[in-house]
C-alpha positions in Angstrom: 9.7 -13.2 12.6 13.3 -13.3 13.8 14.4 -10.6 16.2 16.7 -9.1 13.6 14.1 -9.1 10.8 14.0 -6.0 8.7 10.3 -6.5 8.1 7.9 -7.9 10.7 4.5 -9.5 10.3 1.8 -9.8 13.0 -1.8 -11.0 12.5 -4.7 -10.2 14.8 -8.4 -10.4 14.1 -7.8 -11.1 10.4 -5.7 -8.0 10.0 -2.0 -8.3 9.1 0.3 -5.5 10.3 3.5 -5.4 8.2 6.1 -3.1 9.7 9.4 -1.9 8.3 12.0 -2.4 11.1 14.9 -0.1 10.3 14.1 2.9 12.5 17.8 3.7 13.0 17.9 4.3 9.2 14.5 5.9 9.0 13.3 2.7 7.4 15.3 3.2 4.3 14.9 0.5 1.7 18.1 -1.6 1.4 18.3 -4.6 -0.8 17.8 -7.0 2.1 14.7 -5.1 3.3 13.3 -5.2 -0.3 13.7 -9.0 -0.3 12.1 -9.4 3.0 9.1 -7.1 2.2 8.5 -9.0 -1.0 8.5 -12.3 0.9 6.1 -11.0 3.5 3.7 -9.7 0.9 3.8 -13.1 -0.8 2.9 -14.7 2.6 0.0 -12.3 3.2 -1.3 -12.8 -0.4 -1.5 -16.6 0.1 -3.1 -16.5 3.6 -6.9 -16.6 3.3 -7.3 -16.0 7.0 -5.9 -12.4 6.4 -8.6 -10.1 5.1 -6.8 -6.7 5.3 -3.1 -5.6 5.4 -1.8 -2.5 7.2 1.7 -1.3 6.2 3.7 1.0 8.5 7.1 1.7 9.8 8.9 1.4 13.1 10.1 4.4 15.1 8.7 7.9 15.3 10.8 9.8 12.6 9.8 8.2 9.3 7.5 5.8 7.7 10.2 5.4 5.0 12.7 7.8 3.5 13.1 5.7 0.3 16.2 4.0 -1.1 19.2 3.5 1.2 21.5 6.0 -0.4 24.3 5.1 2.0 24.2 1.5 0.6 24.0 2.8 -3.0 27.1 5.0 -2.5 29.1 1.8 -2.6 27.5 0.5 -5.8 29.1 -0.2 -9.1 26.8 -0.1 -12.1 26.2 -3.8 -11.9 25.0 -3.4 -8.3 22.5 -0.8 -9.4 21.0 -3.3 -11.9 20.9 -6.1 -9.3 19.3 -3.8 -6.7 16.8 -2.7 -9.3 15.5 -6.2 -9.6 15.1 -6.5 -5.8 13.2 -3.3 -5.6 11.0 -4.1 -8.6 10.1 -7.4 -7.0 9.3 -5.7 -3.8 6.9 -3.2 -5.3 5.3 -5.9 -7.6 4.6 -8.1 -4.6 3.0 -5.3 -2.7 0.8 -4.2 -5.7 -0.2 -7.9 -6.2 -1.6 -8.4 -2.7 -5.2 -9.3 -3.4 -6.5 -8.1 0.0 -7.1 -4.4 0.6 -4.0 -2.7 1.8 -3.8 0.4 4.1 -0.6 2.5 4.5 -0.3 4.1 7.9 2.3 6.8 7.2 4.0 9.3 9.5 7.1 11.6 9.6 8.8 11.3 6.2 7.3 9.3 3.3 9.7 10.2 0.6 10.9 8.6 -2.7 10.4 4.9 -2.5 8.6 5.4 0.9 6.0 7.5 -0.8 5.8 4.9 -3.6 5.2 2.2 -1.0 2.2 4.2 0.2 1.0 4.8 -3.4 1.1 1.1 -4.0 -1.4 0.5 -1.2 -5.2 1.0 -1.7 -5.7 3.6 1.0 -3.3 6.0 2.9 -4.0 7.1 6.4 -1.5 9.8 7.3 -0.4 11.3 10.6 -0.6 15.1 10.9 2.7 16.5 9.8 3.7 13.7 7.4 5.9 15.0 4.7 5.5 13.4 1.2 7.6 13.8 -1.9 9.3 12.2 -4.9 12.7 13.9 -4.8 14.6 11.4 -7.0 15.4 14.0 -9.7 17.4 15.9 -7.2 19.9 13.1 -7.0 19.9 12.3 -10.7 17.3 9.5 -10.7 13.6 9.2 -11.4 10.8 7.7 -9.2 10.9 4.2 -10.5 9.0 2.2 -7.9 5.8 3.1 -9.7 5.9 6.8 -8.9 5.6 8.1 -12.4 2.7 5.8 -13.1 0.8 5.5 -9.8 0.9 9.2 -9.1 -0.3 10.1 -12.6 -3.2 7.8 -12.3 -4.2 9.3 -9.0 -3.8 13.1 -9.5 -3.2 13.6 -13.3 -0.4 14.4 -15.6 0.2 18.1 -14.9 0.4 17.8 -11.1 2.5 14.7 -11.3 5.0 16.5 -13.6 5.2 19.5 -11.3 5.9 17.4 -8.2 8.4 15.1 -9.8 10.3 17.7 -12.0 10.7 20.0 -9.0 11.3 17.3 -6.4 8.6 19.0 -4.4 7.7 18.0 -0.9 4.2 18.6 0.6 2.4 17.9 3.8 -0.5 15.6 4.8 -3.1 18.3 4.4 -2.0 19.0 0.8 -1.9 15.2 0.1 -5.6 15.1 1.3 -6.5 18.0 -0.9 -4.9 16.1 -3.9 -7.0 13.1 -3.0 -4.0 11.0 -2.1 -4.8 10.5 1.6 -8.1 9.0 2.8 -7.8 10.4 6.3 -5.5 12.4 8.6 -5.0 11.4 12.3 -3.0 12.8 15.2 0.4 11.1 15.3 -0.3 9.4 18.6 -3.5 7.9 17.2 -2.3 6.9 13.8 -2.1 3.1 14.3 -5.4 2.9 16.2 -7.0 4.9 13.5 -5.5 2.7 10.7 -6.7 -0.4 12.6 -10.2 1.1 12.8 -10.2 1.5 9.1 -9.0 -2.1 8.6 -11.7 -3.4 11.0 -14.3 -1.4 9.2 -13.2 -3.0 5.9 -13.5 -6.4 7.6 -17.2 -5.7 8.1 -17.6 -6.1 4.3 -17.4 -9.5 2.6 -13.7 -10.3 2.0 -14.6 -12.0 -1.3 -16.5 -9.0 -2.5 -13.8 -6.5 -1.4 -11.1 -8.5 -3.3 -13.2 -8.7 -6.4 -14.1 -5.0 -6.2 -10.3 -4.3 -5.9 -9.6 -6.5 -8.9 -12.3 -4.9 -11.0 -11.1 -1.4 -10.3 -7.5 -2.1 -11.0 -7.9 -4.5 -13.9 -10.1 -2.0 -15.8 -7.7 1.0 -15.5 -7.0 2.3 -19.0 -9.5 0.1 -20.7 -12.4 1.4 -22.8 -15.6 1.7 -20.8 -17.3 -1.3 -22.3 -14.2 -3.5 -21.6 -14.1 -2.2 -18.1 -17.8 -3.1 -17.6 -17.0 -6.6 -18.8 -14.3 -6.9 -16.2 -16.8 -5.7 -13.6 -19.4 -8.3 -14.8 -16.8 -11.1 -14.5 -16.2 -10.0 -10.9 -20.0 -10.0 -10.3 -20.3 -13.5 -11.6 -17.7 -14.6 -9.0 -19.3 -13.0 -6.0 -22.9 -13.8 -6.9 -22.1 -17.5 -6.5 -20.4 -17.3 -3.1 -21.6 -18.3 0.3 -20.9 -14.7 1.4 -23.4 -13.3 -1.0 -26.1 -15.6 0.4 -25.1 -14.8 4.0 -25.0 -11.1 3.3 -28.6 -10.9 2.0 -29.8 -13.3 4.7 -28.2 -11.2 7.4 -29.6 -8.0 6.0 -33.2 -9.4 6.0 -32.7 -10.8 9.5 -31.4 -7.4 10.7 -28.0 -8.8 12.1 -24.4 -8.6 11.3 -23.2 -11.1 8.6 -20.9 -14.0 9.5 -18.5 -13.9 6.5 -16.8 -17.1 5.5 -14.6 -15.7 2.7 -16.0 -18.2 0.3 
């Protein structure tokens, strides 16, 4: 990526690390950053050599504080609508990444920053991370998926309380709510997130993608319809080289050599 990129992408050992690169603005989401993140997510989605994606932010103060309100202070109503399309495209691109996604969050994860984390499959948080959806405090609503994603994760009543009151909460409470998979010391956050990503890579990438699809595609469906989605995913994985290799490796008491096909 160019030196002045707002979003960087590095790939190592089949793991993509995507980093927001606006530490001077606490990684606030400007229109340009939204465009770049959408493009990077598209690139990850279409790269079969990438098995897991880790999303994080540059600097030490914030994973992401949400929308760039300094930029929005200059907006006319037309600009809000134009920016809205940029932001929706960004969140859509992140949610559509077929590989498992891990958010490594620290400092502040507020507003759109929290919604970025919610759009990932797993959240690993540094101790002391502060979460929240404070949009109602500035006359808006969480519209990067916050009202929908948070409800699906913690239920209606808790979501309403957090959003109506613009309430902030720490990593420990996020773990108690079931939002955070693990908490790590700040200095160990990235190494811990990478360990999680490497552990995912021990599973068949085809199987993991299909499991992700089955979980998400069946949300809100009646049980029998969801089981049909699951069965369709099973039909895909049972015909793969990875399935044959996985069973062969198990019987030979060795680690499998996944081919992602």
